[in-house]
C-alpha positions, 0 to 999 in steps of 0.5 A, spaced: 318 568 222 313 571 218 312 572 211 319 575 207 320 582 205 318 582 197 323 585 193 324 588 186 330 589 183 330 595 178 336 595 173 339 588 172 346 590 170 353 587 172 353 589 179 346 587 180 347 580 177 354 580 181 352 582 188 345 584 190 341 578 186 345 573 189 345 576 196 338 576 196 338 569 195 342 568 202 337 572 206 331 568 209 327 574 210 328 577 203 324 574 197 325 576 190 318 578 187 320 582 180 326 583 176 326 590 172 330 592 166 329 596 160 332 590 156 327 585 158 330 579 156 336 581 161 330 582 166 327 575 164 333 571 165 335 574 172 327 572 174 328 565 171 335 564 175 332 566 182 325 564 181 322 571 181 314 571 180 315 576 174 320 580 169 318 587 166 321 592 162 317 597 166 318 600 173 311 603 173 309 595 174 313 595 180 311 601 183 304 599 182 305 592 185 302 592 192 305 586 194 312 589 193 315 592 199 322 594 197 325 596 191 333 596 190 335 601 184 341 599 180 340 603 174 344 608 171 346 614 175 341 619 172 335 615 173 337 614 181 333 620 183 327 620 179 326 612 180 327 613 188 322 619 188 317 614 184 318 608 189 318 613 195 311 616 192 309 609 192 310 607 199 316 602 197 322 601 202 328 603 197 336 601 197 339 606 191 346 604 189 350 610 189 350 616 187 343 617 190 343 623 185 347 627 180 345 634 182 344 638 188 337 640 187 335 632 187 338 631 194 333 636 197 327 632 193 330 626 196 331 628 203 324 631 203 320 625 200 324 620 204 322 623 210 314 624 208 314 617 206 315 614 212 319 608 209 326 605 210 331 609 205 338 607 204 343 609 199 349 603 197 354 606 201 356 599 204 364 600 206 362 602 213 359 595 213 365 591 212 367 587 218 374 591 217 371 598 218 367 595 224 373 592 227 377 598 226 372 603 229 372 598 235 379 598 236 380 605 235 373 608 238 376 610 244 382 614 242 382 621 243 380 626 237 382 629 232 385 624 228 388 624 221 386 619 215 389 617 208 384 614 203 386 612 196 381 610 192 385 609 185 382 604 180 385 602 173 383 607 167 375 606 166 372 604 160 365 606 161 364 612 157 357 613 160 360 614 167 364 620 165 358 623 161 356 629 166 348 628 164 348 620 165 354 618 170 356 625 173 364 623 172 368 620 177 367 624 183 360 624 183 359 617 181 364 614 186 367 618 191 361 618 196 363 612 198 370 615 201 366 621 204 361 616 208 366 612 211 370 617 213 364 620 217 363 613 220 370 612 222 371 620 225 364 621 227 364 628 226 361 633 221 365 635 215 366 642 214 371 644 209 373 641 202 379 643 198 380 639 192 385 639 185 383 635 179 383 634 172 382 630 166 388 626 167 386 619 164 380 622 159 383 628 156 376 629 152 372 628 158 366 633 158 366 633 166 374 635 165 375 631 172 377 624 172 382 624 178 383 628 184 387 630 190 383 633 196 383 634 203 377 634 208 377 638 215 372 636 220 368 639 226 372 636 231 379 638 228 380 631 224 383 631 217 383 627 211 387 626 205 384 623 199 387 621 192 381 618 188 381 617 180 383 611 175 390 613 174 392 606 177 394 599 175 390 593 176 395 589 180 395 595 185 389 594 190 384 599 189 383 602 196 387 603 202 385 607 208 390 609 214 387 611 220 392 615 225 389 616 232 393 619 237 399 614 237 395 608 234 394 606 227 390 602 223 391 600 216 385 597 211 388 594 205 382 593 200 377 591 205 381 584 205 386 585 210 387 590 216 394 591 220 394 595 227 399 598 230 400 601 237 394 597 240 397 590 242 399 584 238 395 579 234 390 584 232 392 583 224 386 580 220 386 577 213 380 575 210 379 569 205 376 574 200 374 581 200 368 584 204 366 591 202 359 590 206 354 588 201 351 582 204 351 585 211 348 592 208 342 587 205 341 584 212 341 590 216 336 593 211 331 587 212 332 588 219 330 595 219 324 594 215 322 588 219 323 592 226 320 599 223 327 602 224 332 606 219 339 604 216 345 607 219 346 610 212 339 614 211 337 619 207 341 624 211 347 620 211 347 619 203 346 627 203 352 628 207 356 624 202 353 627 196 354 634 198 361 633 199 362 630 192 359 636 189 363 641 194 369 637 191 367 638 184 366 646 186 373 646 189 376 643 183 372 648 178 374 654 183 380 653 185 378 655 192 376 651 198 369 650 199 365 650 206 360 645 208 354 647 212 351 641 215 344 643 216 343 642 208 343 634 210 340 635 217 334 638 215 330 632 216 334 629 222 331 626 228 330 631 234 329 639 234 331 640 226 326 634 224 322 635 218 314 635 220 314 628 216 320 625 219 318 619 223 322 618 230 325 611 228 330 606 232 337 605 228 338 598 226 346 596 226 352 599 229 352 607 229 357 608 235 363 613 234 
């Protein structure tokens, strides 16, 4: 094995400390070189915990460090786009946590910058990498479309006011629903073409976003349909996520990425994992493989832009009370093939993207 990929983690909050930092340590081809956080003692503590070379409160030090190969960005949502653009300009591979950005113009900027940089870019839509998501698609992949899906992502009431700030967090849909749209695309394998959403400030009456819970439908190019319930009107004792996939006489139900039941596909197919697995470790493993192989991630810039465009369409539908049509060319403008942006490298995909 050659030298490991040198990693910088920018943003050492709860998610980085609980997920990415310990997972980096589990992957031999990754090595933590630097930690970065505006609260320098936090960066220092994590640097010492994982034996990184240094800690800093200045992202510019990371971007100017020629030894750093990969930047993992886990900062507040409004900083995702500017930090991503800086990292890409510096020639770094990028994993940015969801959402990829908080405004539509930033989507275009990142699409073009990722294409021109010629590096591996991915956004943290990890649900497709869960072993249960992969198993569900393996079981159902040959079932004729169209399908009907139901996805519930309902948490207990959020207590993080920054996430509901329209400038910093973007609100519930912008913050989190990209996970839903990305895994729906992974399972169905067809472009979303129309979203109709209804929502409001049901749990945060004074929220400036005026949206914290929503019910929406998604229509896909192949005729498949999805019904989504999303928000923070739930209870801690109820699993946050549930996916029901109705595939022409066969059904798979995924409960909170820890258990799966199958119907109409034979006996002995139900699975219960020892612990919830949303695919975070597998995501990093595939990212390391893509960097070393000169490939790209299944959730590349186009996939992240698709998920983000769906979030913006859902918000527009809530505001207008009307369905919103989607144009796939908005995120496929830098896809491989005849529609490729001139700077887009034709790279192999690492990981299973079969539909």
